[in-house]
Structure formats: C-alpha cells, structure tokens
mmJSON file of the N, C-alpha and C atoms, coordinates in Angstrom:
{"data_MODEL":{"atom_site":{
"group_PDB":["ATOM","ATOM","ATOM","ATOM","ATOM","ATOM","ATOM","ATOM","ATOM","ATOM","ATOM","ATOM","ATOM","ATOM","ATOM","ATOM","ATOM","ATOM","ATOM","ATOM","ATOM","ATOM","ATOM","ATOM","ATOM","ATOM","ATOM","ATOM","ATOM","ATOM","ATOM","ATOM","ATOM","ATOM","ATOM","ATOM","ATOM","ATOM","ATOM","ATOM","ATOM","ATOM","ATOM","ATOM","ATOM","ATOM","ATOM","ATOM","ATOM","ATOM","ATOM","ATOM","ATOM","ATOM","ATOM","ATOM","ATOM","ATOM","ATOM","ATOM","ATOM","ATOM","ATOM","ATOM","ATOM","ATOM","ATOM","ATOM","ATOM","ATOM","ATOM","ATOM","ATOM","ATOM","ATOM","ATOM","ATOM","ATOM","ATOM","ATOM","ATOM","ATOM","ATOM","ATOM","ATOM","ATOM","ATOM","ATOM","ATOM","ATOM","ATOM","ATOM","ATOM","ATOM","ATOM","ATOM","ATOM","ATOM","ATOM","ATOM","ATOM","ATOM","ATOM","ATOM","ATOM","ATOM","ATOM","ATOM","ATOM","ATOM","ATOM","ATOM","ATOM","ATOM","ATOM","ATOM","ATOM","ATOM","ATOM","ATOM","ATOM","ATOM","ATOM","ATOM","ATOM","ATOM","ATOM","ATOM","ATOM","ATOM","ATOM","ATOM","ATOM","ATOM","ATOM","ATOM","ATOM","ATOM","ATOM","ATOM","ATOM","ATOM","ATOM","ATOM","ATOM","ATOM","ATOM","ATOM","ATOM","ATOM","ATOM","ATOM","ATOM","ATOM","ATOM","ATOM","ATOM","ATOM","ATOM","ATOM","ATOM","ATOM","ATOM","ATOM","ATOM","ATOM","ATOM","ATOM","ATOM","ATOM","ATOM","ATOM","ATOM","ATOM","ATOM","ATOM","ATOM","ATOM","ATOM","ATOM","ATOM","ATOM","ATOM","ATOM","ATOM","ATOM","ATOM","ATOM","ATOM","ATOM","ATOM","ATOM","ATOM","ATOM","ATOM","ATOM","ATOM","ATOM","ATOM","ATOM","ATOM","ATOM","ATOM","ATOM","ATOM","ATOM","ATOM","ATOM","ATOM","ATOM","ATOM","ATOM","ATOM","ATOM","ATOM","ATOM","ATOM","ATOM","ATOM","ATOM","ATOM","ATOM","ATOM","ATOM","ATOM","ATOM","ATOM","ATOM","ATOM","ATOM","ATOM","ATOM","ATOM","ATOM"],
"id":[1,2,3,4,5,6,7,8,9,10,11,12,13,14,15,16,17,18,19,20,21,22,23,24,25,26,27,28,29,30,31,32,33,34,35,36,37,38,39,40,41,42,43,44,45,46,47,48,49,50,51,52,53,54,55,56,57,58,59,60,61,62,63,64,65,66,67,68,69,70,71,72,73,74,75,76,77,78,79,80,81,82,83,84,85,86,87,88,89,90,91,92,93,94,95,96,97,98,99,100,101,102,103,104,105,106,107,108,109,110,111,112,113,114,115,116,117,118,119,120,121,122,123,124,125,126,127,128,129,130,131,132,133,134,135,136,137,138,139,140,141,142,143,144,145,146,147,148,149,150,151,152,153,154,155,156,157,158,159,160,161,162,163,164,165,166,167,168,169,170,171,172,173,174,175,176,177,178,179,180,181,182,183,184,185,186,187,188,189,190,191,192,193,194,195,196,197,198,199,200,201,202,203,204,205,206,207,208,209,210,211,212,213,214,215,216,217,218,219,220,221,222,223,224,225,226,227,228,229,230,231,232,233,234],
"type_symbol":["N","C","C","N","C","C","N","C","C","N","C","C","N","C","C","N","C","C","N","C","C","N","C","C","N","C","C","N","C","C","N","C","C","N","C","C","N","C","C","N","C","C","N","C","C","N","C","C","N","C","C","N","C","C","N","C","C","N","C","C","N","C","C","N","C","C","N","C","C","N","C","C","N","C","C","N","C","C","N","C","C","N","C","C","N","C","C","N","C","C","N","C","C","N","C","C","N","C","C","N","C","C","N","C","C","N","C","C","N","C","C","N","C","C","N","C","C","N","C","C","N","C","C","N","C","C","N","C","C","N","C","C","N","C","C","N","C","C","N","C","C","N","C","C","N","C","C","N","C","C","N","C","C","N","C","C","N","C","C","N","C","C","N","C","C","N","C","C","N","C","C","N","C","C","N","C","C","N","C","C","N","C","C","N","C","C","N","C","C","N","C","C","N","C","C","N","C","C","N","C","C","N","C","C","N","C","C","N","C","C","N","C","C","N","C","C","N","C","C","N","C","C","N","C","C","N","C","C","N","C","C","N","C","C"],
"label_atom_id":["N","CA","C","N","CA","C","N","CA","C","N","CA","C","N","CA","C","N","CA","C","N","CA","C","N","CA","C","N","CA","C","N","CA","C","N","CA","C","N","CA","C","N","CA","C","N","CA","C","N","CA","C","N","CA","C","N","CA","C","N","CA","C","N","CA","C","N","CA","C","N","CA","C","N","CA","C","N","CA","C","N","CA","C","N","CA","C","N","CA","C","N","CA","C","N","CA","C","N","CA","C","N","CA","C","N","CA","C","N","CA","C","N","CA","C","N","CA","C","N","CA","C","N","CA","C","N","CA","C","N","CA","C","N","CA","C","N","CA","C","N","CA","C","N","CA","C","N","CA","C","N","CA","C","N","CA","C","N","CA","C","N","CA","C","N","CA","C","N","CA","C","N","CA","C","N","CA","C","N","CA","C","N","CA","C","N","CA","C","N","CA","C","N","CA","C","N","CA","C","N","CA","C","N","CA","C","N","CA","C","N","CA","C","N","CA","C","N","CA","C","N","CA","C","N","CA","C","N","CA","C","N","CA","C","N","CA","C","N","CA","C","N","CA","C","N","CA","C","N","CA","C","N","CA","C","N","CA","C","N","CA","C","N","CA","C","N","CA","C","N","CA","C"],
"label_alt_id":[null,null,null,null,null,null,null,null,null,null,null,null,null,null,null,null,null,null,null,null,null,null,null,null,null,null,null,null,null,null,null,null,null,null,null,null,null,null,null,null,null,null,null,null,null,null,null,null,null,null,null,null,null,null,null,null,null,null,null,null,null,null,null,null,null,null,null,null,null,null,null,null,null,null,null,null,null,null,null,null,null,null,null,null,null,null,null,null,null,null,null,null,null,null,null,null,null,null,null,null,null,null,null,null,null,null,null,null,null,null,null,null,null,null,null,null,null,null,null,null,null,null,null,null,null,null,null,null,null,null,null,null,null,null,null,null,null,null,null,null,null,null,null,null,null,null,null,null,null,null,null,null,null,null,null,null,null,null,null,null,null,null,null,null,null,null,null,null,null,null,null,null,null,null,null,null,null,null,null,null,null,null,null,null,null,null,null,null,null,null,null,null,null,null,null,null,null,null,null,null,null,null,null,null,null,null,null,null,null,null,null,null,null,null,null,null,null,null,null,null,null,null,null,null,null,null,null,null,null,null,null,null,null,null],
"label_comp_id":["UNK","UNK","UNK","UNK","UNK","UNK","UNK","UNK","UNK","UNK","UNK","UNK","UNK","UNK","UNK","UNK","UNK","UNK","UNK","UNK","UNK","UNK","UNK","UNK","UNK","UNK","UNK","UNK","UNK","UNK","UNK","UNK","UNK","UNK","UNK","UNK","UNK","UNK","UNK","UNK","UNK","UNK","UNK","UNK","UNK","UNK","UNK","UNK","UNK","UNK","UNK","UNK","UNK","UNK","UNK","UNK","UNK","UNK","UNK","UNK","UNK","UNK","UNK","UNK","UNK","UNK","UNK","UNK","UNK","UNK","UNK","UNK","UNK","UNK","UNK","UNK","UNK","UNK","UNK","UNK","UNK","UNK","UNK","UNK","UNK","UNK","UNK","UNK","UNK","UNK","UNK","UNK","UNK","UNK","UNK","UNK","UNK","UNK","UNK","UNK","UNK","UNK","UNK","UNK","UNK","UNK","UNK","UNK","UNK","UNK","UNK","UNK","UNK","UNK","UNK","UNK","UNK","UNK","UNK","UNK","UNK","UNK","UNK","UNK","UNK","UNK","UNK","UNK","UNK","UNK","UNK","UNK","UNK","UNK","UNK","UNK","UNK","UNK","UNK","UNK","UNK","UNK","UNK","UNK","UNK","UNK","UNK","UNK","UNK","UNK","UNK","UNK","UNK","UNK","UNK","UNK","UNK","UNK","UNK","UNK","UNK","UNK","UNK","UNK","UNK","UNK","UNK","UNK","UNK","UNK","UNK","UNK","UNK","UNK","UNK","UNK","UNK","UNK","UNK","UNK","UNK","UNK","UNK","UNK","UNK","UNK","UNK","UNK","UNK","UNK","UNK","UNK","UNK","UNK","UNK","UNK","UNK","UNK","UNK","UNK","UNK","UNK","UNK","UNK","UNK","UNK","UNK","UNK","UNK","UNK","UNK","UNK","UNK","UNK","UNK","UNK","UNK","UNK","UNK","UNK","UNK","UNK","UNK","UNK","UNK","UNK","UNK","UNK","UNK","UNK","UNK","UNK","UNK","UNK"],
"label_asym_id":["A","A","A","A","A","A","A","A","A","A","A","A","A","A","A","A","A","A","A","A","A","A","A","A","A","A","A","A","A","A","A","A","A","A","A","A","A","A","A","A","A","A","A","A","A","A","A","A","A","A","A","A","A","A","A","A","A","A","A","A","A","A","A","A","A","A","A","A","A","A","A","A","A","A","A","A","A","A","A","A","A","A","A","A","A","A","A","A","A","A","A","A","A","A","A","A","A","A","A","A","A","A","A","A","A","A","A","A","A","A","A","A","A","A","A","A","A","A","A","A","A","A","A","A","A","A","A","A","A","A","A","A","A","A","A","A","A","A","A","A","A","A","A","A","A","A","A","A","A","A","A","A","A","A","A","A","A","A","A","A","A","A","A","A","A","A","A","A","A","A","A","A","A","A","A","A","A","A","A","A","A","A","A","A","A","A","A","A","A","A","A","A","A","A","A","A","A","A","A","A","A","A","A","A","A","A","A","A","A","A","A","A","A","A","A","A","A","A","A","A","A","A","A","A","A","A","A","A","A","A","A","A","A","A"],
"label_entity_id":["1","1","1","1","1","1","1","1","1","1","1","1","1","1","1","1","1","1","1","1","1","1","1","1","1","1","1","1","1","1","1","1","1","1","1","1","1","1","1","1","1","1","1","1","1","1","1","1","1","1","1","1","1","1","1","1","1","1","1","1","1","1","1","1","1","1","1","1","1","1","1","1","1","1","1","1","1","1","1","1","1","1","1","1","1","1","1","1","1","1","1","1","1","1","1","1","1","1","1","1","1","1","1","1","1","1","1","1","1","1","1","1","1","1","1","1","1","1","1","1","1","1","1","1","1","1","1","1","1","1","1","1","1","1","1","1","1","1","1","1","1","1","1","1","1","1","1","1","1","1","1","1","1","1","1","1","1","1","1","1","1","1","1","1","1","1","1","1","1","1","1","1","1","1","1","1","1","1","1","1","1","1","1","1","1","1","1","1","1","1","1","1","1","1","1","1","1","1","1","1","1","1","1","1","1","1","1","1","1","1","1","1","1","1","1","1","1","1","1","1","1","1","1","1","1","1","1","1","1","1","1","1","1","1"],
"label_seq_id":[1,1,1,2,2,2,3,3,3,4,4,4,5,5,5,6,6,6,7,7,7,8,8,8,9,9,9,10,10,10,11,11,11,12,12,12,13,13,13,14,14,14,15,15,15,16,16,16,17,17,17,18,18,18,19,19,19,20,20,20,21,21,21,22,22,22,23,23,23,24,24,24,25,25,25,26,26,26,27,27,27,28,28,28,29,29,29,30,30,30,31,31,31,32,32,32,33,33,33,34,34,34,35,35,35,36,36,36,37,37,37,38,38,38,39,39,39,40,40,40,41,41,41,42,42,42,43,43,43,44,44,44,45,45,45,46,46,46,47,47,47,48,48,48,49,49,49,50,50,50,51,51,51,52,52,52,53,53,53,54,54,54,55,55,55,56,56,56,57,57,57,58,58,58,59,59,59,60,60,60,61,61,61,62,62,62,63,63,63,64,64,64,65,65,65,66,66,66,67,67,67,68,68,68,69,69,69,70,70,70,71,71,71,72,72,72,73,73,73,74,74,74,75,75,75,76,76,76,77,77,77,78,78,78],
"pdbx_PDB_ins_code":[null,null,null,null,null,null,null,null,null,null,null,null,null,null,null,null,null,null,null,null,null,null,null,null,null,null,null,null,null,null,null,null,null,null,null,null,null,null,null,null,null,null,null,null,null,null,null,null,null,null,null,null,null,null,null,null,null,null,null,null,null,null,null,null,null,null,null,null,null,null,null,null,null,null,null,null,null,null,null,null,null,null,null,null,null,null,null,null,null,null,null,null,null,null,null,null,null,null,null,null,null,null,null,null,null,null,null,null,null,null,null,null,null,null,null,null,null,null,null,null,null,null,null,null,null,null,null,null,null,null,null,null,null,null,null,null,null,null,null,null,null,null,null,null,null,null,null,null,null,null,null,null,null,null,null,null,null,null,null,null,null,null,null,null,null,null,null,null,null,null,null,null,null,null,null,null,null,null,null,null,null,null,null,null,null,null,null,null,null,null,null,null,null,null,null,null,null,null,null,null,null,null,null,null,null,null,null,null,null,null,null,null,null,null,null,null,null,null,null,null,null,null,null,null,null,null,null,null,null,null,null,null,null,null],
"Cartn_x":[-7.927,-8.73,-8.25,-7.858,-7.371,-6.115,-5.239,-4.015,-4.342,-5.315,-5.732,-6.262,-7.06,-7.583,-6.504,-5.521,-4.414,-3.587,-3.331,-2.558,-3.347,-4.651,-5.488,-5.492,-5.581,-5.562,-4.232,-3.147,-1.818,-1.671,-2.21,-2.147,-2.909,-4.096,-4.898,-4.205,-3.592,-2.896,-1.76,-1.002,0.142,-0.211,-1.336,-1.638,-2.773,-3.846,-5.042,-5.246,-4.713,-4.917,-4.134,-4.815,-4.148,-3.53,-4.077,-3.576,-2.334,-1.261,-0.007,-0.013,0.55,0.721,2.155,2.536,3.852,3.98,2.907,2.887,3.056,2.386,2.499,3.892,4.458,5.806,6.815,6.659,7.535,7.423,6.21,5.99,6.546,6.412,6.96,8.483,9.093,10.558,11.015,10.283,10.598,10.369,9.318,9.013,10.129,10.741,11.838,13.059,13.335,14.523,14.347,13.185,13.017,11.885,11.122,10.036,8.668,7.639,6.281,5.748,6.012,5.418,5.939,7.218,7.761,7.27,7.105,6.647,5.203,4.358,2.98,2.85,3.693,3.665,4.188,5.243,5.793,4.781,4.07,3.035,1.863,1.519,0.426,0.786,2.049,2.476,2.488,2.984,3.02,1.578,0.718,-0.672,-1.347,-1.041,-1.596,-1.167,0.111,0.616,-0.082,-0.217,-0.879,-2.337,-3.042,-4.449,-4.61,-3.692,-3.732,-3.55,-2.551,-2.34,-3.485,-4.084,-5.24,-6.403,-6.609,-7.701,-7.489,-6.257,-5.992,-6.088,-5.639,-5.652,-6.942,-7.753,-8.998,-8.765,-7.732,-7.41,-7.776,-7.821,-8.027,-6.7,-6.674,-5.444,-5.041,-3.753,-3.222,-2.406,-2.774,-2.104,-0.711,-0.456,0.855,1.583,2.822,3.595,3.099,2.485,2.015,0.787,0.67,-0.524,-1.801,-2.908,-4.138,-4.698,-4.379,-4.966,-4.118,-2.993,-2.206,-2.696,-2.652,-3.107,-1.861,-1.666,-0.521,-0.891,-0.023,-0.273,0.167,-0.646,-0.332,-0.095,1.08,1.406,0.644,-0.008,-0.759,-0.001,0.068,0.759,0.007,0.734,0.098,-0.286],
"Cartn_y":[19.455,18.464,17.046,16.866,15.568,15.204,16.149,15.899,15.463,16.098,15.729,14.31,13.945,12.59,11.541,11.866,10.937,10.736,11.823,11.704,10.915,11.12,10.355,8.861,8.573,7.188,6.521,7.244,6.738,6.474,7.369,7.204,5.958,5.752,4.574,3.303,3.363,2.203,1.789,2.784,2.49,2.132,2.621,2.383,1.39,1.477,0.7,-0.552,-0.553,-1.681,-2.893,-3.977,-5.187,-6.026,-5.93,-6.703,-6.027,-6.82,-6.288,-6.258,-5.223,-5.086,-4.642,-4.628,-4.159,-2.674,-1.928,-0.492,-0.237,-1.013,-0.856,-1.217,-2.294,-2.702,-1.649,-1.06,0.019,1.217,1.579,2.72,2.473,1.27,0.96,0.997,0.609,0.684,2.138,3.009,4.449,5.001,4.558,5.061,4.702,3.543,3.164,4.046,4.407,5.161,6.662,7.192,8.668,9.205,8.356,8.815,8.632,8.595,8.297,9.41,10.679,11.786,11.852,11.618,11.576,10.354,9.261,8.015,8.148,8.787,8.883,9.821,10.826,11.689,10.946,10.132,9.346,8.311,7.669,6.68,7.379,8.567,9.314,9.617,10.047,10.338,9.089,7.978,6.744,6.238,6.397,6.009,6.794,8.083,8.904,8.38,7.987,7.426,6.106,5.251,3.95,4.151,5.056,5.308,5.878,6.711,7.281,6.172,5.317,4.199,3.231,2.97,2.082,2.659,3.944,4.646,4.586,4.866,4.871,3.488,2.46,1.089,0.336,0.856,0.197,-1.074,-1.084,-2.263,-2.053,-3.176,-3.1,-3.14,-2.749,-2.772,-4.214,-4.489,-5.813,-5.78,-6.606,-6.613,-7.212,-8.045,-8.689,-8.067,-8.558,-8.033,-8.627,-9.823,-10.473,-9.721,-9.492,-8.842,-9.632,-8.952,-9.592,-10.538,-10.289,-11.088,-12.324,-12.537,-13.733,-14.893,-16.062,-17.273,-18.141,-18.497,-19.331,-20.807,-21.517,-22.938,-23.753,-24.678,-25.54,-26.944,-27.497,-28.846,-29.872,-30.786,-31.84,-33.141,-33.958,-35.249,-36.194,-36.955,-37.87,-39.182],
"Cartn_z":[0.216,0.909,0.525,-0.716,-1.127,-0.363,-0.161,0.589,2.013,2.651,3.973,4.015,3.043,3.009,2.776,1.936,1.7,2.965,3.691,4.93,5.978,6.056,6.984,6.59,5.314,4.847,5.167,4.974,5.288,6.793,7.612,9.045,9.479,8.906,9.229,8.756,7.567,7.042,7.967,8.479,9.311,10.745,11.261,12.662,12.919,12.178,12.496,11.652,10.453,9.541,10.004,10.279,10.78,9.644,8.446,7.311,6.753,6.592,6.08,4.564,4.011,2.59,2.335,1.085,0.72,1.069,0.877,1.18,2.681,3.487,4.952,5.411,4.902,5.28,4.897,3.715,3.261,4.2,4.554,5.456,6.853,7.355,8.693,8.699,7.553,7.475,7.512,6.828,6.848,8.244,8.921,10.256,11.24,11.084,11.971,11.752,10.508,10.197,10.4,9.995,9.947,10.814,11.475,12.303,11.636,12.472,12.008,11.113,11.426,10.679,9.242,9.074,7.729,6.979,7.703,7.069,6.552,7.328,6.868,5.664,5.562,4.392,3.183,3.37,2.295,1.785,2.735,2.377,1.653,2.111,1.481,0.007,-0.214,-1.583,-2.456,-1.898,-2.659,-2.9,-1.927,-2.066,-3.176,-3.293,-4.38,-5.727,-5.844,-7.076,-7.415,-6.423,-6.629,-7.036,-6.357,-6.697,-8.094,-8.512,-9.869,-10.905,-10.682,-11.61,-11.628,-10.436,-10.382,-11.193,-11.05,-11.738,-13.255,-13.701,-15.128,-15.768,-15.029,-15.557,-15.246,-14.327,-13.956,-13.131,-12.298,-11.514,-10.047,-9.29,-7.864,-7.147,-5.864,-5.073,-4.808,-4.99,-4.749,-3.463,-2.482,-1.18,-1.259,-2.249,-2.391,-3.586,-3.807,-4.956,-6.265,-6.26,-7.492,-7.981,-9.281,-9.824,-9.499,-9.348,-8.958,-10.03,-11.3,-12.38,-12.72,-12.028,-12.314,-11.47,-12.045,-11.367,-11.111,-9.861,-9.531,-9.727,-10.402,-10.681,-9.463,-9.061,-7.936,-8.489,-8.127,-8.605,-7.798,-8.464,-7.77,-7.947,-6.904,-7.028,-7.936,-8.7,-9.679,-9.044],
"occupancy":[1.0,1.0,1.0,1.0,1.0,1.0,1.0,1.0,1.0,1.0,1.0,1.0,1.0,1.0,1.0,1.0,1.0,1.0,1.0,1.0,1.0,1.0,1.0,1.0,1.0,1.0,1.0,1.0,1.0,1.0,1.0,1.0,1.0,1.0,1.0,1.0,1.0,1.0,1.0,1.0,1.0,1.0,1.0,1.0,1.0,1.0,1.0,1.0,1.0,1.0,1.0,1.0,1.0,1.0,1.0,1.0,1.0,1.0,1.0,1.0,1.0,1.0,1.0,1.0,1.0,1.0,1.0,1.0,1.0,1.0,1.0,1.0,1.0,1.0,1.0,1.0,1.0,1.0,1.0,1.0,1.0,1.0,1.0,1.0,1.0,1.0,1.0,1.0,1.0,1.0,1.0,1.0,1.0,1.0,1.0,1.0,1.0,1.0,1.0,1.0,1.0,1.0,1.0,1.0,1.0,1.0,1.0,1.0,1.0,1.0,1.0,1.0,1.0,1.0,1.0,1.0,1.0,1.0,1.0,1.0,1.0,1.0,1.0,1.0,1.0,1.0,1.0,1.0,1.0,1.0,1.0,1.0,1.0,1.0,1.0,1.0,1.0,1.0,1.0,1.0,1.0,1.0,1.0,1.0,1.0,1.0,1.0,1.0,1.0,1.0,1.0,1.0,1.0,1.0,1.0,1.0,1.0,1.0,1.0,1.0,1.0,1.0,1.0,1.0,1.0,1.0,1.0,1.0,1.0,1.0,1.0,1.0,1.0,1.0,1.0,1.0,1.0,1.0,1.0,1.0,1.0,1.0,1.0,1.0,1.0,1.0,1.0,1.0,1.0,1.0,1.0,1.0,1.0,1.0,1.0,1.0,1.0,1.0,1.0,1.0,1.0,1.0,1.0,1.0,1.0,1.0,1.0,1.0,1.0,1.0,1.0,1.0,1.0,1.0,1.0,1.0,1.0,1.0,1.0,1.0,1.0,1.0,1.0,1.0,1.0,1.0,1.0,1.0,1.0,1.0,1.0,1.0,1.0,1.0],
"B_iso_or_equiv":[0.0,0.0,0.0,0.0,0.0,0.0,0.0,0.0,0.0,0.0,0.0,0.0,0.0,0.0,0.0,0.0,0.0,0.0,0.0,0.0,0.0,0.0,0.0,0.0,0.0,0.0,0.0,0.0,0.0,0.0,0.0,0.0,0.0,0.0,0.0,0.0,0.0,0.0,0.0,0.0,0.0,0.0,0.0,0.0,0.0,0.0,0.0,0.0,0.0,0.0,0.0,0.0,0.0,0.0,0.0,0.0,0.0,0.0,0.0,0.0,0.0,0.0,0.0,0.0,0.0,0.0,0.0,0.0,0.0,0.0,0.0,0.0,0.0,0.0,0.0,0.0,0.0,0.0,0.0,0.0,0.0,0.0,0.0,0.0,0.0,0.0,0.0,0.0,0.0,0.0,0.0,0.0,0.0,0.0,0.0,0.0,0.0,0.0,0.0,0.0,0.0,0.0,0.0,0.0,0.0,0.0,0.0,0.0,0.0,0.0,0.0,0.0,0.0,0.0,0.0,0.0,0.0,0.0,0.0,0.0,0.0,0.0,0.0,0.0,0.0,0.0,0.0,0.0,0.0,0.0,0.0,0.0,0.0,0.0,0.0,0.0,0.0,0.0,0.0,0.0,0.0,0.0,0.0,0.0,0.0,0.0,0.0,0.0,0.0,0.0,0.0,0.0,0.0,0.0,0.0,0.0,0.0,0.0,0.0,0.0,0.0,0.0,0.0,0.0,0.0,0.0,0.0,0.0,0.0,0.0,0.0,0.0,0.0,0.0,0.0,0.0,0.0,0.0,0.0,0.0,0.0,0.0,0.0,0.0,0.0,0.0,0.0,0.0,0.0,0.0,0.0,0.0,0.0,0.0,0.0,0.0,0.0,0.0,0.0,0.0,0.0,0.0,0.0,0.0,0.0,0.0,0.0,0.0,0.0,0.0,0.0,0.0,0.0,0.0,0.0,0.0,0.0,0.0,0.0,0.0,0.0,0.0,0.0,0.0,0.0,0.0,0.0,0.0,0.0,0.0,0.0,0.0,0.0,0.0],
"pdbx_formal_charge":[null,null,null,null,null,null,null,null,null,null,null,null,null,null,null,null,null,null,null,null,null,null,null,null,null,null,null,null,null,null,null,null,null,null,null,null,null,null,null,null,null,null,null,null,null,null,null,null,null,null,null,null,null,null,null,null,null,null,null,null,null,null,null,null,null,null,null,null,null,null,null,null,null,null,null,null,null,null,null,null,null,null,null,null,null,null,null,null,null,null,null,null,null,null,null,null,null,null,null,null,null,null,null,null,null,null,null,null,null,null,null,null,null,null,null,null,null,null,null,null,null,null,null,null,null,null,null,null,null,null,null,null,null,null,null,null,null,null,null,null,null,null,null,null,null,null,null,null,null,null,null,null,null,null,null,null,null,null,null,null,null,null,null,null,null,null,null,null,null,null,null,null,null,null,null,null,null,null,null,null,null,null,null,null,null,null,null,null,null,null,null,null,null,null,null,null,null,null,null,null,null,null,null,null,null,null,null,null,null,null,null,null,null,null,null,null,null,null,null,null,null,null,null,null,null,null,null,null,null,null,null,null,null,null],
"auth_seq_id":[1,1,1,2,2,2,3,3,3,4,4,4,5,5,5,6,6,6,7,7,7,8,8,8,9,9,9,10,10,10,11,11,11,12,12,12,13,13,13,14,14,14,15,15,15,16,16,16,17,17,17,18,18,18,19,19,19,20,20,20,21,21,21,22,22,22,23,23,23,24,24,24,25,25,25,26,26,26,27,27,27,28,28,28,29,29,29,30,30,30,31,31,31,32,32,32,33,33,33,34,34,34,35,35,35,36,36,36,37,37,37,38,38,38,39,39,39,40,40,40,41,41,41,42,42,42,43,43,43,44,44,44,45,45,45,46,46,46,47,47,47,48,48,48,49,49,49,50,50,50,51,51,51,52,52,52,53,53,53,54,54,54,55,55,55,56,56,56,57,57,57,58,58,58,59,59,59,60,60,60,61,61,61,62,62,62,63,63,63,64,64,64,65,65,65,66,66,66,67,67,67,68,68,68,69,69,69,70,70,70,71,71,71,72,72,72,73,73,73,74,74,74,75,75,75,76,76,76,77,77,77,78,78,78],
"auth_comp_id":["UNK","UNK","UNK","UNK","UNK","UNK","UNK","UNK","UNK","UNK","UNK","UNK","UNK","UNK","UNK","UNK","UNK","UNK","UNK","UNK","UNK","UNK","UNK","UNK","UNK","UNK","UNK","UNK","UNK","UNK","UNK","UNK","UNK","UNK","UNK","UNK","UNK","UNK","UNK","UNK","UNK","UNK","UNK","UNK","UNK","UNK","UNK","UNK","UNK","UNK","UNK","UNK","UNK","UNK","UNK","UNK","UNK","UNK","UNK","UNK","UNK","UNK","UNK","UNK","UNK","UNK","UNK","UNK","UNK","UNK","UNK","UNK","UNK","UNK","UNK","UNK","UNK","UNK","UNK","UNK","UNK","UNK","UNK","UNK","UNK","UNK","UNK","UNK","UNK","UNK","UNK","UNK","UNK","UNK","UNK","UNK","UNK","UNK","UNK","UNK","UNK","UNK","UNK","UNK","UNK","UNK","UNK","UNK","UNK","UNK","UNK","UNK","UNK","UNK","UNK","UNK","UNK","UNK","UNK","UNK","UNK","UNK","UNK","UNK","UNK","UNK","UNK","UNK","UNK","UNK","UNK","UNK","UNK","UNK","UNK","UNK","UNK","UNK","UNK","UNK","UNK","UNK","UNK","UNK","UNK","UNK","UNK","UNK","UNK","UNK","UNK","UNK","UNK","UNK","UNK","UNK","UNK","UNK","UNK","UNK","UNK","UNK","UNK","UNK","UNK","UNK","UNK","UNK","UNK","UNK","UNK","UNK","UNK","UNK","UNK","UNK","UNK","UNK","UNK","UNK","UNK","UNK","UNK","UNK","UNK","UNK","UNK","UNK","UNK","UNK","UNK","UNK","UNK","UNK","UNK","UNK","UNK","UNK","UNK","UNK","UNK","UNK","UNK","UNK","UNK","UNK","UNK","UNK","UNK","UNK","UNK","UNK","UNK","UNK","UNK","UNK","UNK","UNK","UNK","UNK","UNK","UNK","UNK","UNK","UNK","UNK","UNK","UNK","UNK","UNK","UNK","UNK","UNK","UNK"],
"auth_asym_id":["A","A","A","A","A","A","A","A","A","A","A","A","A","A","A","A","A","A","A","A","A","A","A","A","A","A","A","A","A","A","A","A","A","A","A","A","A","A","A","A","A","A","A","A","A","A","A","A","A","A","A","A","A","A","A","A","A","A","A","A","A","A","A","A","A","A","A","A","A","A","A","A","A","A","A","A","A","A","A","A","A","A","A","A","A","A","A","A","A","A","A","A","A","A","A","A","A","A","A","A","A","A","A","A","A","A","A","A","A","A","A","A","A","A","A","A","A","A","A","A","A","A","A","A","A","A","A","A","A","A","A","A","A","A","A","A","A","A","A","A","A","A","A","A","A","A","A","A","A","A","A","A","A","A","A","A","A","A","A","A","A","A","A","A","A","A","A","A","A","A","A","A","A","A","A","A","A","A","A","A","A","A","A","A","A","A","A","A","A","A","A","A","A","A","A","A","A","A","A","A","A","A","A","A","A","A","A","A","A","A","A","A","A","A","A","A","A","A","A","A","A","A","A","A","A","A","A","A","A","A","A","A","A","A"],
"auth_atom_id":["N","CA","C","N","CA","C","N","CA","C","N","CA","C","N","CA","C","N","CA","C","N","CA","C","N","CA","C","N","CA","C","N","CA","C","N","CA","C","N","CA","C","N","CA","C","N","CA","C","N","CA","C","N","CA","C","N","CA","C","N","CA","C","N","CA","C","N","CA","C","N","CA","C","N","CA","C","N","CA","C","N","CA","C","N","CA","C","N","CA","C","N","CA","C","N","CA","C","N","CA","C","N","CA","C","N","CA","C","N","CA","C","N","CA","C","N","CA","C","N","CA","C","N","CA","C","N","CA","C","N","CA","C","N","CA","C","N","CA","C","N","CA","C","N","CA","C","N","CA","C","N","CA","C","N","CA","C","N","CA","C","N","CA","C","N","CA","C","N","CA","C","N","CA","C","N","CA","C","N","CA","C","N","CA","C","N","CA","C","N","CA","C","N","CA","C","N","CA","C","N","CA","C","N","CA","C","N","CA","C","N","CA","C","N","CA","C","N","CA","C","N","CA","C","N","CA","C","N","CA","C","N","CA","C","N","CA","C","N","CA","C","N","CA","C","N","CA","C","N","CA","C","N","CA","C","N","CA","C","N","CA","C","N","CA","C","N","CA","C","N","CA","C"],
"pdbx_PDB_model_num":[1,1,1,1,1,1,1,1,1,1,1,1,1,1,1,1,1,1,1,1,1,1,1,1,1,1,1,1,1,1,1,1,1,1,1,1,1,1,1,1,1,1,1,1,1,1,1,1,1,1,1,1,1,1,1,1,1,1,1,1,1,1,1,1,1,1,1,1,1,1,1,1,1,1,1,1,1,1,1,1,1,1,1,1,1,1,1,1,1,1,1,1,1,1,1,1,1,1,1,1,1,1,1,1,1,1,1,1,1,1,1,1,1,1,1,1,1,1,1,1,1,1,1,1,1,1,1,1,1,1,1,1,1,1,1,1,1,1,1,1,1,1,1,1,1,1,1,1,1,1,1,1,1,1,1,1,1,1,1,1,1,1,1,1,1,1,1,1,1,1,1,1,1,1,1,1,1,1,1,1,1,1,1,1,1,1,1,1,1,1,1,1,1,1,1,1,1,1,1,1,1,1,1,1,1,1,1,1,1,1,1,1,1,1,1,1,1,1,1,1,1,1,1,1,1,1,1,1,1,1,1,1,1,1]
}}}
C-alpha cells in the first residue's frame, strides 16, 4: 500500500503540482528521456528516500536546493 501511495504522490507531483521543485525538475528530465511511467517510478523511489531522511532528521521538505534553516544575508546600501 505504501508503494501505491508513493507512486500516486509522484504522479501528482509530476502532473498536477504547479510549484516547481528540484524533485519535479529531476522527474521531468527523466520523463523526457525515458518516458512518463519510468519517471514516476523513479520519483516515487526518490520521494521515499527523501521522506525517510525527513522523518529521521525531523525536517520539513525544502522546495529549493538551499536548506530550510539557512538564512540568506541581504546586502543593504549604506
């Protein structure tokens, strides 16, 4: 059942989710080269890995490559 839910989540991420993430971009690149069905299985597997790491570390999903807990410094003119 978990596998089914992961594949469904990957399908939704690739088709219905309007917000782009590194994971979606990676999946779309695979879909162009190898087809949608292989891409959604690959995204489901990567999603399982990400979810496991999030669970173990107690972190939230980060839409960008930068970690969620880092603060970017903005230079202000003097």
